[in-house]
C-alpha positions in Angstrom: -49.3 130.2 70.2 -48.4 131.5 66.7 -45.4 133.4 65.5 -45.5 135.0 62.1 -43.5 137.3 59.8 -40.4 135.3 59.3 -39.0 136.0 55.8 -36.6 134.2 53.5 -35.9 133.7 49.8 -36.6 129.9 49.6 -38.3 127.5 51.9 -37.2 124.0 51.2 -39.7 121.3 52.4 -37.9 118.0 53.1 -34.3 117.2 54.2 -33.6 114.3 51.9 -30.8 114.4 49.3 -32.7 116.9 47.0 -33.5 119.3 49.8 -30.2 119.2 51.5 -28.2 119.5 48.3 -30.4 122.5 47.3 -29.9 124.1 50.7 -26.1 123.8 50.4 -26.1 125.1 46.8 -28.2 128.1 47.8 -26.0 128.7 50.8 -22.9 128.7 48.7 -24.6 131.2 46.3 -25.5 133.5 49.2 -29.2 132.9 49.0 -31.2 132.8 52.2 -33.2 129.6 52.7 -34.9 127.6 55.4 -35.1 123.7 55.3 -38.0 122.1 57.1 -38.0 118.4 57.9 -40.8 116.4 59.5 -38.5 113.8 61.2 -35.8 114.2 63.7 -32.1 114.5 62.8 -31.2 111.0 64.0 -33.9 109.4 61.9 -32.9 111.4 58.8 -29.2 110.5 59.1 -29.9 106.8 59.7 -32.5 106.3 57.0 -31.1 103.4 54.9 -31.2 103.9 51.1 -29.1 102.7 48.2 -26.2 105.0 47.3 -24.8 105.5 43.8 -23.5 109.0 43.1 -22.8 109.0 39.3 -20.1 111.0 37.6 -22.5 113.8 36.6 -23.6 114.3 40.2 -20.0 114.3 41.6 -19.1 117.0 39.0 -22.1 119.0 40.1 -20.9 118.9 43.7 -17.4 119.9 42.5 -18.8 122.9 40.6 -20.5 124.1 43.8 -17.2 123.5 45.7 -18.7 120.7 47.8 -17.4 117.4 46.4 -14.5 117.0 48.9 -16.8 117.8 51.8 -19.9 115.7 51.1 -19.1 112.9 48.7 -17.9 109.9 50.6 -17.8 106.2 49.8 -15.5 104.5 47.3 -14.9 105.0 43.6 -16.7 102.9 41.1 -14.9 99.8 39.8 -15.0 99.9 36.0 -16.8 96.5 36.0 -20.3 95.2 36.6 -20.3 91.6 37.9 -23.0 89.3 36.5 -23.9 85.7 37.2 -25.8 84.3 34.2 -27.5 81.0 34.9 -24.9 80.4 37.6 -21.8 81.4 35.6 -19.8 84.5 36.2 -19.7 87.0 33.4 -18.0 90.3 34.3 -18.8 93.3 32.1 -16.1 96.0 31.7 -17.4 99.3 30.7 -15.5 102.1 29.0 -14.4 104.6 31.6 -12.6 107.1 29.4 -13.1 110.3 31.5 -16.2 108.9 33.3 -14.5 107.7 36.4 -15.8 110.2 38.9 -18.7 108.1 40.3 -18.8 106.7 43.7 -20.6 104.1 45.8 -21.8 106.3 48.7 -24.7 105.0 50.9 -27.4 107.6 50.9 -27.3 108.0 54.7 -23.6 108.9 54.5 -24.3 111.5 51.8 -27.2 112.9 53.9 -25.2 113.0 57.1 -22.4 114.9 55.3 -24.8 117.3 53.7 -26.4 118.0 57.1 -23.0 118.6 58.7 -21.8 121.0 56.0 -25.1 122.9 55.8 -25.4 123.4 59.6 -21.7 124.0 60.0 -21.8 126.8 57.4 -24.6 128.5 59.1 -27.6 127.0 57.3 -31.1 127.1 58.9 -32.3 123.5 59.2 -35.4 122.8 61.3 -36.1 119.2 62.2 -39.4 117.9 63.7 -41.5 120.4 61.7 -45.0 119.1 61.8 -48.3 119.9 60.0 -46.5 121.7 57.2 -49.0 123.7 55.0 -48.2 125.7 51.8 -50.3 128.8 51.3 -50.7 131.3 48.4 -48.3 129.3 46.1 -49.6 131.1 43.0 -49.3 134.6 44.6 -46.3 136.9 44.7 -45.3 136.0 48.2 -46.1 132.3 49.3 -46.2 131.3 52.9 -45.3 128.0 54.7 -46.9 127.3 58.0 -45.7 124.6 60.4 -45.6 123.6 64.0 -42.2 123.3 65.6 -41.0 120.8 68.2 -42.2 123.1 71.0 -45.7 123.1 69.7 -45.4 126.7 68.4 -47.0 127.4 65.0 -44.7 129.4 62.8 -45.2 131.1 59.4 -42.5 131.9 56.9 -43.0 134.2 53.9 -40.8 133.5 50.9 -40.2 134.1 47.2 -40.1 130.4 46.3 -41.0 127.0 47.8 -38.9 123.9 46.8 -41.0 120.8 47.4 -38.4 118.1 48.2 -40.6 115.9 50.5 -41.0 112.8 48.3 -43.9 111.0 46.6 -46.3 111.3 49.6 -45.4 114.7 50.9 -47.4 117.8 51.2 -45.8 119.7 48.4 -47.2 117.9 45.4 -50.5 117.4 47.3 -50.8 121.2 47.4 -51.1 121.4 43.6 -54.7 121.0 42.3 -55.0 117.6 40.6 -56.2 119.3 37.3 -52.9 121.2 37.1 -50.7 118.0 37.0 -50.5 115.1 34.6 -49.3 111.9 36.1 -47.5 109.5 33.7 -46.8 106.0 35.2 -45.8 102.5 34.3 -46.0 99.4 36.4 -43.4 96.6 35.7 -45.5 93.8 36.9 -43.2 92.5 39.7 -41.7 93.6 42.9 -38.3 93.4 44.7 -37.9 91.8 48.1 -35.1 94.0 49.6 -33.1 92.3 52.3 -30.4 93.9 54.6 -28.1 91.3 56.0 -24.9 90.9 57.9 -23.1 89.2 54.9 -19.9 90.7 53.5 -19.9 91.1 49.7 -16.9 90.0 47.5 -17.7 92.7 45.0 -19.2 96.2 45.0 -22.1 94.7 43.2 -23.2 91.3 41.8 -26.4 90.8 39.7 -27.8 87.4 38.7 -30.0 86.5 35.7 -31.7 83.2 36.3 -34.8 81.2 35.4 -36.0 81.8 39.0 -35.8 85.6 38.6 -33.4 88.5 39.1 -31.2 88.7 42.2 -28.7 91.4 43.2 -26.2 91.9 46.0 -24.7 95.3 46.8 -22.1 96.0 49.5 -23.2 98.1 52.4 -19.9 98.6 54.2 -17.4 95.9 54.8 -19.7 93.5 56.7 -23.2 93.9 55.3 -25.0 93.6 52.0 -28.3 94.7 50.5 -29.9 91.8 48.6 -32.7 92.1 46.0 -34.9 89.3 44.8 -37.5 89.6 42.0 -40.9 88.3 43.2 -44.6 88.5 42.3 -46.6 91.5 43.3 -49.0 89.4 45.3 -46.3 87.9 47.6 -46.0 89.0 51.2 -42.9 89.6 53.4 -44.2 86.9 55.8 -43.8 84.3 53.1 -40.1 85.0 53.0 -38.5 83.3 56.0 -34.8 83.8 56.5 -34.2 80.2 55.4 -36.2 80.8 52.2 -34.3 84.0 51.5 -30.9 82.4 51.7 -32.0 79.4 49.7 -33.3 81.6 46.9 -30.2 83.8 46.9 -28.0 80.7 46.5 -30.2 79.2 43.8 -30.2 82.4 41.7 -26.5 83.1 42.1 -25.7 79.5 41.6 -23.2 79.4 44.5 -23.3 79.1 48.3 -23.3 82.2 50.5 -20.2 82.1 52.6 -21.6 84.0 55.6 -25.3 83.9 56.4 -25.5 86.6 59.1 -28.4 88.3 60.8 -31.2 89.6 58.5 -32.2 93.0 59.9 -34.9 94.1 57.5 -37.1 92.8 54.7 -39.2 95.1 52.5 -41.3 94.6 49.4 -40.9 97.3 46.7 -43.2 97.2 43.6 -41.2 98.4 40.6 -42.7 101.4 38.9 -41.9 104.6 36.9 -43.7 107.9 37.6 -43.4 111.4 36.1 -45.5 114.4 37.1 -45.8 117.2 34.5 -45.2 120.1 35.0 -42.7 120.2 37.9 -43.8 123.6 39.0 -47.0 125.5 39.9 -46.9 129.2 40.6 -43.9 129.7 42.9 -43.8 126.0 44.1 -41.2 123.8 42.4 -41.0 120.0 42.8 -37.7 118.2 43.1 -36.7 114.6 43.3 -39.3 111.9 44.2 -42.0 114.6 44.6 -41.9 114.9 40.8 -40.6 111.6 39.5 -39.8 108.0 40.5 -37.5 105.6 38.6 -37.2 101.8 39.4 -34.2 101.1 41.7 -32.6 98.9 39.0 -31.3 102.0 37.3 -29.7 103.6 40.5 -30.8 107.0 39.1 -33.4 108.3 41.7 -30.9 110.1 43.8 -29.0 111.4 40.8 -32.1 112.8 39.2 -32.9 114.6 42.5 -29.4 116.2 42.5 -29.9 117.3 38.9 -33.1 119.0 39.9 -31.4 120.7 42.8 -28.6 122.0 40.6 -31.0 123.4 37.9 -33.3 125.0 40.5 -30.4 126.6 42.5 -28.9 128.1 39.3 -32.3 129.5 38.3 -32.9 131.1 41.7 -29.4 132.7 41.6 -30.1 134.2 38.2 -33.3 135.6 39.4 -31.9 137.1 42.6 -28.7 138.4 41.1 -30.0 139.6 37.7 -33.8 139.8 38.2 -34.0 137.3 35.3 -36.7 134.6 35.8 -36.0 132.9 32.4 -34.3 129.8 34.0 -37.1 129.5 36.6 -39.7 129.7 33.8 -37.8 126.9 32.0 -37.2 124.8 35.1 -39.9 122.2 34.4 -39.0 121.8 30.7 -35.3 121.6 31.5 -35.7 119.0 34.2 -38.3 116.9 32.4 -36.1 116.5 29.3 -33.4 115.0 31.5 -35.9 113.0 33.5 -37.5 111.4 30.4 -34.0 110.5 29.0 -33.2 108.6 32.2 -36.7 107.1 32.5 -36.0 105.6 29.1 -32.7 104.1 30.3 -34.3 102.9 33.6 -37.2 101.2 31.8 -34.8 99.5 29.3 -32.3 98.3 31.9 -35.1 97.1 34.2 -36.8 95.1 31.4 -33.4 93.8 30.2 -32.4 92.4 33.6 -35.7 90.9 34.5 -37.0 89.7 31.1 -33.8 87.8 30.5 -34.5 85.6 33.5 -37.9 84.3 34.6 -40.1 84.0 31.5 -43.3 83.5 33.6 -43.7 87.3 33.8 -43.5 88.4 30.2 -42.9 85.3 28.1 -40.2 83.5 26.3 -40.1 85.9 23.3 -39.2 88.8 25.6 -36.7 86.5 27.3 -34.9 85.8 24.0 -34.9 89.5 23.1 -33.4 90.5 26.4 -30.7 87.8 26.1 -29.8 89.1 22.6 -29.6 92.7 23.9 -27.5 91.6 26.9 -25.0 89.8 24.6 -24.8 93.0 22.4 -23.3 94.9 25.4 -20.3 92.6 25.2 -19.9 92.4 21.5 -20.5 96.0 20.4 -18.3 98.9 21.4 -21.0 101.3 20.4 -23.5 99.6 22.8 -20.9 99.5 25.5 -20.2 103.2 25.1 -23.9 104.2 25.2 -24.5 102.0 28.3 -21.5 103.6 30.0 -22.8 107.1 29.3 -26.1 106.3 31.0 -24.4 104.5 34.0 -22.2 107.5 34.6 -25.0 110.0 34.0 -23.2 111.7 31.2 -25.6 111.0 28.3 
């Protein structure tokens, strides 16, 4: 059975942070839109991801009148906690007027975005299978999908926002010859571990000869741990006992509570940018267009920037019949993306090269240690680092 002839202004493919933020921005601007999501609501709202909403992103939500309704979590502490070869070395960064950022787990932000969008009358359709994009270079694209009752539906629209991630259908709908993929592999992975182990700080990062380690609070009783490891390692090699032993070795102190480990995942660190971020009337947002290494905590914030730029461009076109911002969408976003790719690559190299020299050598290790010391000794270096941390560079 097939039902056609639905119409809207924007079809948003994917209900992650980019798609849900865009849906809310458009709804606030009076623009009709439909959000399609392959998974069910429970899965989407429980999907565990890191959560740092930087100052720029909080201000974007505030400008759209949404900050008080969607941004949860706790404010940033103006300090990053480091353990260098087993010794504590806190780093206080210059807050000035940069104190808006918050630690907000992604599932909390997503749940709030869903609640607000649906509560305000937004059209969010979960369990949308077999999504296909048609006629994306024509004047009236179509999105075809099968709903949870098995009915095939088609929506005609003015624009499609591809917010369905690195492996979604949106970017795959663009001919390969129309995109340039820029990528960088860092040469190591992170073992990410979610455990019932309360953290003493919002965050703690360790630089050690055995490699980088990180601990980030996930609520009052849990932590997400990160351990640098070779690309050819496997999750099976990392028993619970080995995980705890390595965490203690790299931090140089015992773990007070070694609770249940609920998940272990290997994440190869990489940077990816696709250029351009649009094709015809299809626009790519978030991970569909770019990936940054998790060390930078900028993936979600870049997605929110894309959503803000695209929503403003659609509003200008609908209200003023002016497509100039849409025409400039890719250029505008890529300028911002490359700026933060540069920061992400620098910070990732700094934190990993300063530790285990077996990856990139002792020369790089000494360079990284010198750069790290400069953050403490130079007010200029501190200020620039703060701008990138808060998203205001």
